[in-house]
C-alpha positions as CSV (number, residue, x, y, z in Angstrom):
1,M,13.9,-11.5,-22.3
2,T,12.4,-11.6,-25.5
3,T,9.6,-9.2,-26.6
4,T,5.9,-9.8,-25.7
5,V,3.3,-7.8,-27.6
6,I,-0.3,-7.6,-26.2
7,T,-2.8,-7.3,-28.9
8,N,-6.3,-6.2,-29.6
9,A,-7.0,-5.2,-26.4
10,T,-8.1,-1.8,-24.7
11,I,-5.3,0.1,-23.1
12,V,-6.0,2.4,-20.4
13,T,-2.9,4.2,-20.4
14,C,-3.2,7.0,-17.3
15,D,-1.0,9.1,-19.1
16,A,-1.5,13.0,-18.6
17,A,-4.5,12.8,-21.0
18,R,-5.9,9.9,-19.5
19,T,-6.0,8.0,-22.7
20,V,-7.8,5.0,-23.3
21,L,-6.9,3.2,-26.7
22,Y,-9.1,0.8,-28.5
23,D,-8.3,-2.7,-30.1
24,S,-4.5,-1.7,-29.4
25,A,-1.5,-3.5,-28.9
26,L,1.3,-2.8,-26.6
27,A,4.8,-4.0,-26.5
28,I,7.2,-5.2,-24.0
29,D,10.8,-5.2,-24.4
30,G,13.2,-6.5,-21.6
31,S,11.5,-4.9,-18.5
32,R,10.1,-1.9,-20.3
33,I,7.4,-0.7,-22.3
34,A,8.4,-0.1,-25.8
35,A,5.1,0.6,-28.1
36,V,2.1,1.3,-27.6
37,G,-0.7,2.2,-30.4
38,P,-3.0,0.4,-33.0
39,T,-2.8,-3.8,-33.0
40,A,-1.6,-3.7,-36.8
41,Q,1.2,-1.3,-36.7
42,V,2.5,-2.6,-33.4
43,R,2.9,-6.1,-34.7
44,A,4.9,-4.8,-37.9
45,S,7.2,-3.2,-35.9
46,Y,7.9,-6.2,-33.8
47,P,7.2,-9.3,-36.0
48,D,9.3,-12.1,-33.8
49,A,7.7,-11.0,-30.7
50,E,5.6,-13.3,-28.2
51,V,1.8,-12.5,-29.0
52,V,-0.7,-12.5,-25.8
53,G,-4.1,-12.1,-27.0
54,G,-6.0,-9.3,-25.4
55,R,-9.1,-9.4,-27.5
56,G,-11.8,-8.6,-24.9
57,K,-9.2,-8.2,-22.5
58,A,-8.2,-4.1,-20.8
59,V,-5.0,-3.6,-19.6
60,F,-4.5,-1.0,-16.7
61,P,-1.4,-0.2,-15.3
62,G,-0.3,-1.9,-12.0
63,L,-1.9,0.0,-9.1
64,I,0.3,0.7,-6.0
65,N,-0.3,0.1,-2.9
66,C,1.3,3.2,-0.4
67,H,0.6,1.9,2.8
68,A,0.5,-1.9,3.6
69,H,0.8,-4.1,6.8
70,L,1.1,-7.6,5.3
71,T,1.3,-9.5,8.2
72,A,-1.9,-7.7,10.0
73,N,-3.6,-10.1,7.8
74,L,-3.2,-12.2,11.0
75,F,-6.1,-10.0,12.2
76,R,-8.5,-10.7,9.8
77,G,-12.4,-11.4,11.1
78,I,-11.4,-9.8,14.4
79,S,-9.7,-6.1,14.7
80,E,-12.0,-4.5,11.7
81,D,-15.3,-4.4,13.9
82,F,-13.8,-2.8,17.4
83,G,-12.5,0.5,16.4
84,F,-9.0,2.1,17.0
85,P,-7.2,1.9,19.0
86,S,-9.1,-1.3,19.7
87,S,-10.0,-2.0,23.0
88,F,-8.3,-5.2,23.3
89,S,-6.3,-5.4,26.4
90,F,-3.9,-8.3,25.6
91,P,0.0,-7.8,27.3
92,D,1.1,-9.5,24.3
93,D,0.8,-8.1,20.1
94,V,-0.6,-11.8,18.4
95,R,1.8,-11.1,16.3
96,N,4.6,-11.7,19.2
97,M,3.7,-15.4,19.3
98,V,4.0,-16.4,15.6
99,S,7.5,-17.8,14.9
100,D,10.1,-16.1,11.9
101,E,8.9,-18.9,9.7
102,E,5.0,-18.4,10.4
103,T,5.9,-14.7,9.9
104,V,7.2,-15.4,6.6
105,I,3.9,-17.4,5.8
106,M,1.7,-14.5,6.6
107,A,4.0,-12.4,4.0
108,I,3.6,-14.3,1.4
109,L,-0.3,-14.7,2.2
110,G,-0.5,-11.0,1.6
111,A,1.9,-10.7,-1.5
112,I,-0.6,-13.3,-3.4
113,E,-3.4,-10.9,-2.6
114,C,-1.6,-8.0,-4.0
115,A,-0.9,-9.4,-7.3
116,R,-4.5,-11.3,-7.4
117,T,-5.9,-7.3,-6.4
118,G,-3.8,-5.6,-9.4
119,C,-1.3,-4.7,-7.0
120,T,2.2,-4.6,-8.5
121,T,3.8,-1.7,-6.6
122,T,3.4,-2.1,-2.2
123,V,4.9,0.1,0.3
124,E,5.6,-2.5,3.3
125,I,5.5,-1.1,6.8
126,S,6.5,-2.9,9.7
127,S,9.2,-4.3,12.6
128,G,11.3,-7.1,11.2
129,I,10.8,-6.8,7.6
130,D,14.8,-8.5,7.0
131,R,12.7,-12.3,8.2
132,Y,10.6,-12.6,5.1
133,A,12.2,-9.5,2.6
134,G,13.9,-12.7,0.7
135,A,10.8,-14.5,0.4
136,L,8.6,-10.9,-0.7
137,A,11.7,-10.7,-3.5
138,Q,11.1,-13.8,-4.5
139,T,7.4,-13.2,-5.8
140,G,8.3,-11.0,-8.4
141,L,6.4,-8.2,-7.3
142,R,8.0,-4.2,-6.6
143,W,8.1,-4.0,-3.0
144,V,9.5,-0.7,-1.0
145,L,10.5,-1.8,2.3
146,A,10.2,0.6,5.4
147,E,11.1,-0.8,8.9
148,N,9.4,1.1,11.5
149,T,11.7,2.8,14.3
150,S,10.6,3.6,17.9
151,D,12.3,5.1,20.7
152,G,9.1,5.8,22.9
153,V,9.1,3.8,26.4
154,V,5.7,1.9,26.6
155,E,3.9,-0.7,28.2
156,P,2.9,-3.9,26.6
157,T,-0.4,-2.9,27.2
158,F,-0.1,0.5,25.0
159,R,-2.0,1.5,22.2
160,A,-1.4,3.7,19.6
161,G,-2.1,7.0,20.2
162,E,-1.7,7.4,24.2
163,P,0.5,10.0,25.4
164,V,4.6,8.4,25.8
165,L,6.6,10.5,27.9
166,Q,9.6,8.8,28.0
167,Y,12.1,8.2,25.2
168,S,15.3,5.9,25.4
169,D,18.2,6.3,23.3
170,A,19.1,2.7,23.4
171,L,16.0,2.1,21.5
172,R,16.3,4.7,19.4
173,E,20.0,3.3,18.2
174,K,18.9,-0.6,17.9
175,S,16.1,0.5,15.9
176,L,18.0,2.9,13.8
177,E,20.4,0.5,13.3
178,Q,17.7,-2.0,11.6
179,A,16.3,0.0,9.5
180,T,20.1,0.9,7.8
181,R,20.6,-2.6,7.8
182,L,17.3,-3.2,5.6
183,F,18.7,-0.6,3.9
184,E,22.1,-1.8,2.7
185,K,20.8,-5.1,2.0
186,W,18.0,-4.6,0.2
187,D,18.0,-1.0,-1.2
188,G,18.0,-1.7,-5.6
189,Q,18.2,-5.4,-5.3
190,E,16.2,-7.8,-7.6
191,E,17.2,-5.6,-10.7
192,G,15.1,-2.5,-8.5
193,R,12.3,-4.0,-8.1
194,I,13.1,-4.0,-4.3
195,T,13.8,-0.8,-2.7
196,C,13.4,0.9,0.6
197,M,11.8,4.2,2.7
198,G,12.6,5.5,6.3
199,S,9.9,5.0,8.9
200,T,9.0,6.5,12.2
201,G,5.8,4.6,13.4
202,L,4.2,6.7,15.3
203,V,4.2,10.4,16.2
204,E,3.3,9.8,19.8
205,T,6.7,6.9,20.3
206,S,9.3,9.1,17.9
207,S,11.5,11.5,19.9
208,P,12.4,14.5,17.8
209,A,15.9,13.2,17.9
210,L,14.2,9.8,16.0
211,L,12.7,12.2,13.7
212,R,16.0,14.0,12.9
213,D,17.7,10.5,12.3
214,V,15.1,9.1,10.3
215,H,15.3,12.3,7.8
216,T,18.7,12.2,7.8
217,L,18.6,8.7,6.9
218,A,15.9,9.3,3.6
219,E,18.4,12.1,2.6
220,R,21.3,9.6,2.8
221,Y,20.1,7.2,0.5
222,D,17.7,9.5,-1.4
223,S,14.2,8.0,-0.3
224,R,11.4,9.0,0.7
225,Y,10.2,8.3,4.4
226,T,6.9,7.7,6.2
227,I,4.5,8.2,9.6
228,H,1.2,7.4,10.6
229,L,-0.1,10.7,11.0
230,N,-3.5,11.9,12.9
231,Q,-5.0,8.1,13.0
232,S,-7.3,9.0,15.8
233,Q,-8.6,11.7,18.0
234,L,-6.9,9.9,21.0
235,E,-3.6,10.7,19.1
236,V,-4.4,14.6,18.6
237,E,-5.2,14.6,22.6
238,S,-2.1,13.2,23.3
239,L,0.3,15.5,21.5
240,M,-1.6,18.3,23.3
241,L,-0.4,16.4,26.3
242,M,3.0,15.9,25.7
243,R,4.0,18.8,23.2
244,G,1.6,21.6,23.6
245,V,0.7,21.1,20.1
246,R,-0.9,18.5,17.4
247,P,0.6,16.0,15.6
248,T,1.4,17.8,12.5
249,Q,2.3,20.6,14.0
250,S,4.9,18.8,16.2
251,L,6.5,17.3,13.0
252,F,6.6,20.4,11.4
253,A,8.3,22.4,14.3
254,N,10.6,19.2,14.1
255,D,11.6,19.4,10.3
256,Y,9.7,16.4,9.7
257,L,7.2,17.7,6.9
258,G,8.3,18.3,3.0
259,P,8.1,16.7,-0.1
260,R,10.1,13.5,1.2
261,L,7.5,12.9,3.5
262,L,4.7,10.3,3.0
263,A,2.2,11.0,5.9
264,A,-0.5,8.3,6.3
265,H,-4.3,8.2,7.6
266,C,-4.5,12.2,8.1
267,R,-8.1,11.7,9.4
268,F,-8.2,14.2,12.1
269,L,-6.4,17.1,10.8
270,D,-7.9,21.2,11.9
271,P,-7.1,24.0,9.4
272,S,-3.5,24.5,10.5
273,E,-2.3,21.2,9.9
274,I,-3.6,20.8,6.4
275,S,-2.0,24.1,5.5
276,L,1.2,22.9,6.6
277,L,1.1,19.8,4.9
278,G,0.3,21.6,1.6
279,T,2.5,24.1,1.9
280,T,5.7,21.7,2.6
281,R,4.2,19.6,-0.4
282,S,4.0,16.6,1.7
283,N,2.6,13.2,0.1
284,I,-0.4,11.6,1.5
285,A,-1.2,7.8,1.6
286,H,-4.7,7.5,2.0
287,Q,-6.7,4.4,3.0
288,P,-10.0,5.0,2.7
289,A,-11.5,1.3,2.9
290,M,-10.0,1.3,6.6
291,A,-10.9,4.3,7.4
292,A,-14.3,4.1,6.4
293,R,-14.4,0.9,8.7
294,R,-13.1,2.7,11.5
295,A,-16.4,5.7,10.3
296,V,-13.8,8.4,9.3
297,I,-13.7,10.2,6.1
298,P,-10.3,12.1,5.6
299,P,-10.3,15.7,4.3
300,I,-8.7,14.4,1.2
301,P,-10.1,17.3,-1.1
302,A,-8.8,20.1,1.1
303,L,-5.2,18.0,1.6
304,R,-5.6,18.0,-2.4
305,D,-6.2,21.6,-2.9
306,A,-3.9,22.7,-0.3
307,G,-0.8,21.3,-2.5
308,C,-0.7,17.8,-1.2
309,T,0.1,14.7,-3.5
310,I,-2.4,11.5,-2.9
311,G,-1.9,8.3,-3.0
312,M,-3.7,5.3,-2.1
313,G,-3.2,2.3,0.1
314,T,-4.9,-0.4,2.4
315,D,-3.2,-0.3,5.5
316,N,-4.1,-3.8,7.9
317,N,-5.9,-6.9,7.0
318,T,-6.3,-7.0,3.3
319,Q,-4.2,-6.0,0.6
320,D,-7.3,-5.5,-1.7
321,M,-6.6,-2.1,-3.7
322,V,-10.0,-2.6,-6.2
323,E,-11.8,-2.3,-3.2
324,V,-9.7,0.7,-2.1
325,M,-10.4,2.6,-5.2
326,R,-14.3,2.0,-4.9
327,T,-14.4,2.9,-1.2
328,G,-12.1,6.0,-2.0
329,L,-15.2,7.0,-4.9
330,F,-17.6,6.6,-2.5
331,T,-16.4,8.2,0.6
332,E,-15.2,11.4,-1.1
333,R,-18.6,11.6,-3.1
334,I,-19.9,11.2,0.3
335,L,-17.9,14.1,1.7
336,R,-18.3,16.3,-1.0
337,Q,-22.1,15.8,-1.0
338,D,-21.7,15.5,-4.8
339,G,-22.6,12.5,-6.6
340,T,-20.5,13.8,-9.3
341,N,-17.2,14.3,-8.1
342,P,-14.9,12.4,-8.0
343,Q,-15.0,10.7,-11.2
344,P,-14.1,7.0,-11.7
345,E,-11.1,7.8,-13.6
346,D,-9.6,10.4,-10.7
347,V,-9.6,7.7,-8.5
348,L,-7.7,5.3,-11.0
349,M,-5.0,8.3,-11.4
350,M,-4.8,8.7,-7.6
351,T,-4.2,4.7,-7.1
352,T,-1.7,4.3,-10.0
353,M,0.1,7.9,-10.8
354,G,-0.8,9.5,-7.7
355,S,0.5,6.8,-5.8
356,A,3.7,6.6,-8.1
357,K,4.4,10.5,-7.6
358,A,3.7,10.2,-3.8
359,I,6.7,7.3,-3.4
360,G,9.0,9.2,-5.8
361,M,8.7,6.7,-8.7
362,A,6.4,8.9,-10.8
363,D,9.1,8.4,-13.7
364,S,9.0,4.5,-14.3
365,I,5.6,3.3,-13.1
366,G,2.4,4.6,-12.7
367,S,0.8,4.5,-16.3
368,L,1.6,2.8,-19.7
369,E,3.9,4.4,-21.7
370,V,6.8,4.4,-23.8
371,G,10.2,3.8,-21.9
372,K,8.3,3.1,-18.2
373,K,8.2,-0.3,-16.7
374,A,6.2,-2.6,-17.9
375,D,3.9,-3.0,-14.6
376,L,0.4,-3.8,-15.8
377,F,-2.5,-6.2,-15.2
378,V,-5.2,-7.7,-17.8
379,V,-8.8,-7.4,-16.9
380,N,-11.3,-9.8,-18.7
381,T,-14.1,-7.7,-19.3
382,R,-16.4,-10.5,-20.7
383,R,-17.6,-10.7,-17.4
384,S,-21.2,-10.3,-16.0
385,N,-20.6,-7.2,-13.8
386,L,-18.6,-5.6,-16.4
387,A,-20.4,-5.6,-19.5
388,P,-21.4,-3.7,-21.5
389,T,-17.8,-2.0,-21.3
390,M,-18.3,1.3,-23.0
391,R,-16.3,3.2,-20.4
392,I,-14.3,0.0,-18.9
393,V,-13.0,2.2,-16.1
394,S,-15.9,3.3,-14.6
395,A,-17.5,-0.1,-14.7
396,F,-14.0,-1.5,-13.7
397,V,-13.9,1.0,-10.0
398,H,-17.9,0.5,-9.9
399,N,-17.8,-3.1,-10.5
400,G,-14.8,-5.0,-10.8
401,Q,-13.6,-7.6,-8.6
402,P,-10.4,-9.2,-7.9
403,S,-11.4,-12.1,-9.6
404,D,-12.0,-10.3,-13.1
405,I,-8.0,-9.9,-13.2
406,E,-6.8,-12.8,-14.9
407,S,-3.1,-11.7,-15.4
408,V,-0.1,-9.5,-14.0
409,M,2.9,-8.2,-15.0
410,V,6.2,-6.8,-13.1
411,D,9.6,-5.3,-14.6
412,G,8.1,-7.3,-18.1
413,G,7.5,-10.7,-16.7
414,F,4.5,-12.0,-15.3
415,V,4.1,-13.3,-12.0
416,M,0.3,-14.0,-12.4
417,R,-1.2,-15.6,-15.7
418,D,-4.2,-16.8,-16.9
419,G,-5.5,-16.3,-13.1
420,K,-2.4,-18.4,-11.8
421,V,-0.4,-17.1,-9.5
422,L,3.1,-18.3,-10.7
423,K,6.1,-18.3,-8.4
424,V,4.0,-19.2,-5.0
425,D,2.5,-22.2,-4.1
426,E,-1.1,-20.7,-3.5
427,E,-3.0,-23.2,-2.4
428,A,-0.4,-24.5,0.3
429,V,0.5,-21.0,1.8
430,I,-3.1,-20.2,2.0
431,A,-4.0,-23.5,4.1
432,E,-0.7,-22.8,6.1
433,A,-1.5,-19.2,7.0
434,D,-5.2,-20.4,7.9
435,G,-4.0,-22.9,10.6
436,I,-1.5,-20.4,12.0
437,G,-4.1,-18.0,12.5
438,R,-6.4,-20.5,14.2
439,R,-3.4,-21.7,16.5
440,V,-1.9,-18.6,17.6
441,W,-5.1,-17.1,18.2
442,H,-6.1,-20.0,20.3
443,R,-2.9,-19.7,22.3
444,L,-3.2,-16.3,23.1
445,L,-6.8,-16.9,24.6
446,K,-5.8,-19.7,26.6
447,K,-2.5,-17.8,28.0
448,Y,-5.0,-14.9,29.0
449,P,-8.2,-16.2,29.6
450,N,-9.6,-13.2,31.7
451,V,-8.9,-10.7,29.4
452,P,-12.4,-9.6,27.8
453,F,-12.8,-11.1,24.2
454,P,-15.8,-10.1,22.4
455,V,-15.1,-12.5,19.5
456,T,-16.3,-16.2,19.0
457,L,-13.5,-17.9,17.4
458,A,-13.8,-21.1,15.1
459,P,-12.2,-24.3,16.3
460,E,-8.2,-24.3,16.1
């Protein structure tokens, strides 16, 4: 790769001092940041570099999404408005009516949204990720792939959070084999842009034996592992019925808490669970926008005070990390009943360095510092919703839109430049994904005409 210098820009470093540099430059040599400083000084050090003009631009570290389900975009306009777990009672998951080829399209659609919202690293959690991992690799973005495992025996109409009273050795072995194959095939690929993480999908569908096996898998590959935790009151009630303890207490009893754990959601915690997560230095993936849609504000200040590292994520239906930052700011202020805390800089740090720490990558991504990976996005600050840009972090967190982001770089290479996604035919993917969604939902309704469905769909 040639050396690239972005000149005359505002550089939001997200370093420990939260330094913001003005009329400054950032030099990228290969995949890494080689220099950050005054434009004239950096230009003099790299006279032969390709120059990218940054006047009127702000350069931010790439946002890091700690918890995503890319193909859940199939539920857009439907599942956001009916609570969790949803009251829908179809015997099939609509995703089971989508072919592998169609699943690839929906995953790429999610990847496009990642790029367009400044997200350079995403933890993708799903089952059967190998079907579309190759397509994700081709986008040039950074991915952490977490193959869900489960050994709970459930009916097709099972809703997340319901009690599970039977577990299967065969299911456990099958899902572990699939997770192990993903590690073997993808961990460290694409010059390190693809890594893997262990995952047990739900507390209630994971036996103690499965928890031990996933913990062992993560240690074998020196990775993190994740789980959906305390998502709903129903989950709490079910764990009390199944095991006589709350969800976090169940994980603690099975040695699943700790600094390798990335616990997602954590909405309905009692003080003992907050203490357990903090004292074990477990990491939290906070999805404020999805939590707000479900009328919940997780106890993030208490978890932070207890000792947890907080990262940020999207969850279902959308990968808009700009929305995540803004919602995270607003909902924590509501929880605290404090209009000044947190500050926008705090939320940006959670979405960059906080997320990087939560997934074990703080040494290489999360801030714009010499030696780190050149993962970044460029904002056009000459926009009516951002000017005047006297305090760009606050302006962007409060008022920024994905459309303000014009370029995205990962590993020193542009994946989006001047508003164009470079490695994907965006227009074709959007058209195809729209057709897939319409077809499969109408197919589901035709197959189960007697299932109550309080939604009127657009024509097929």
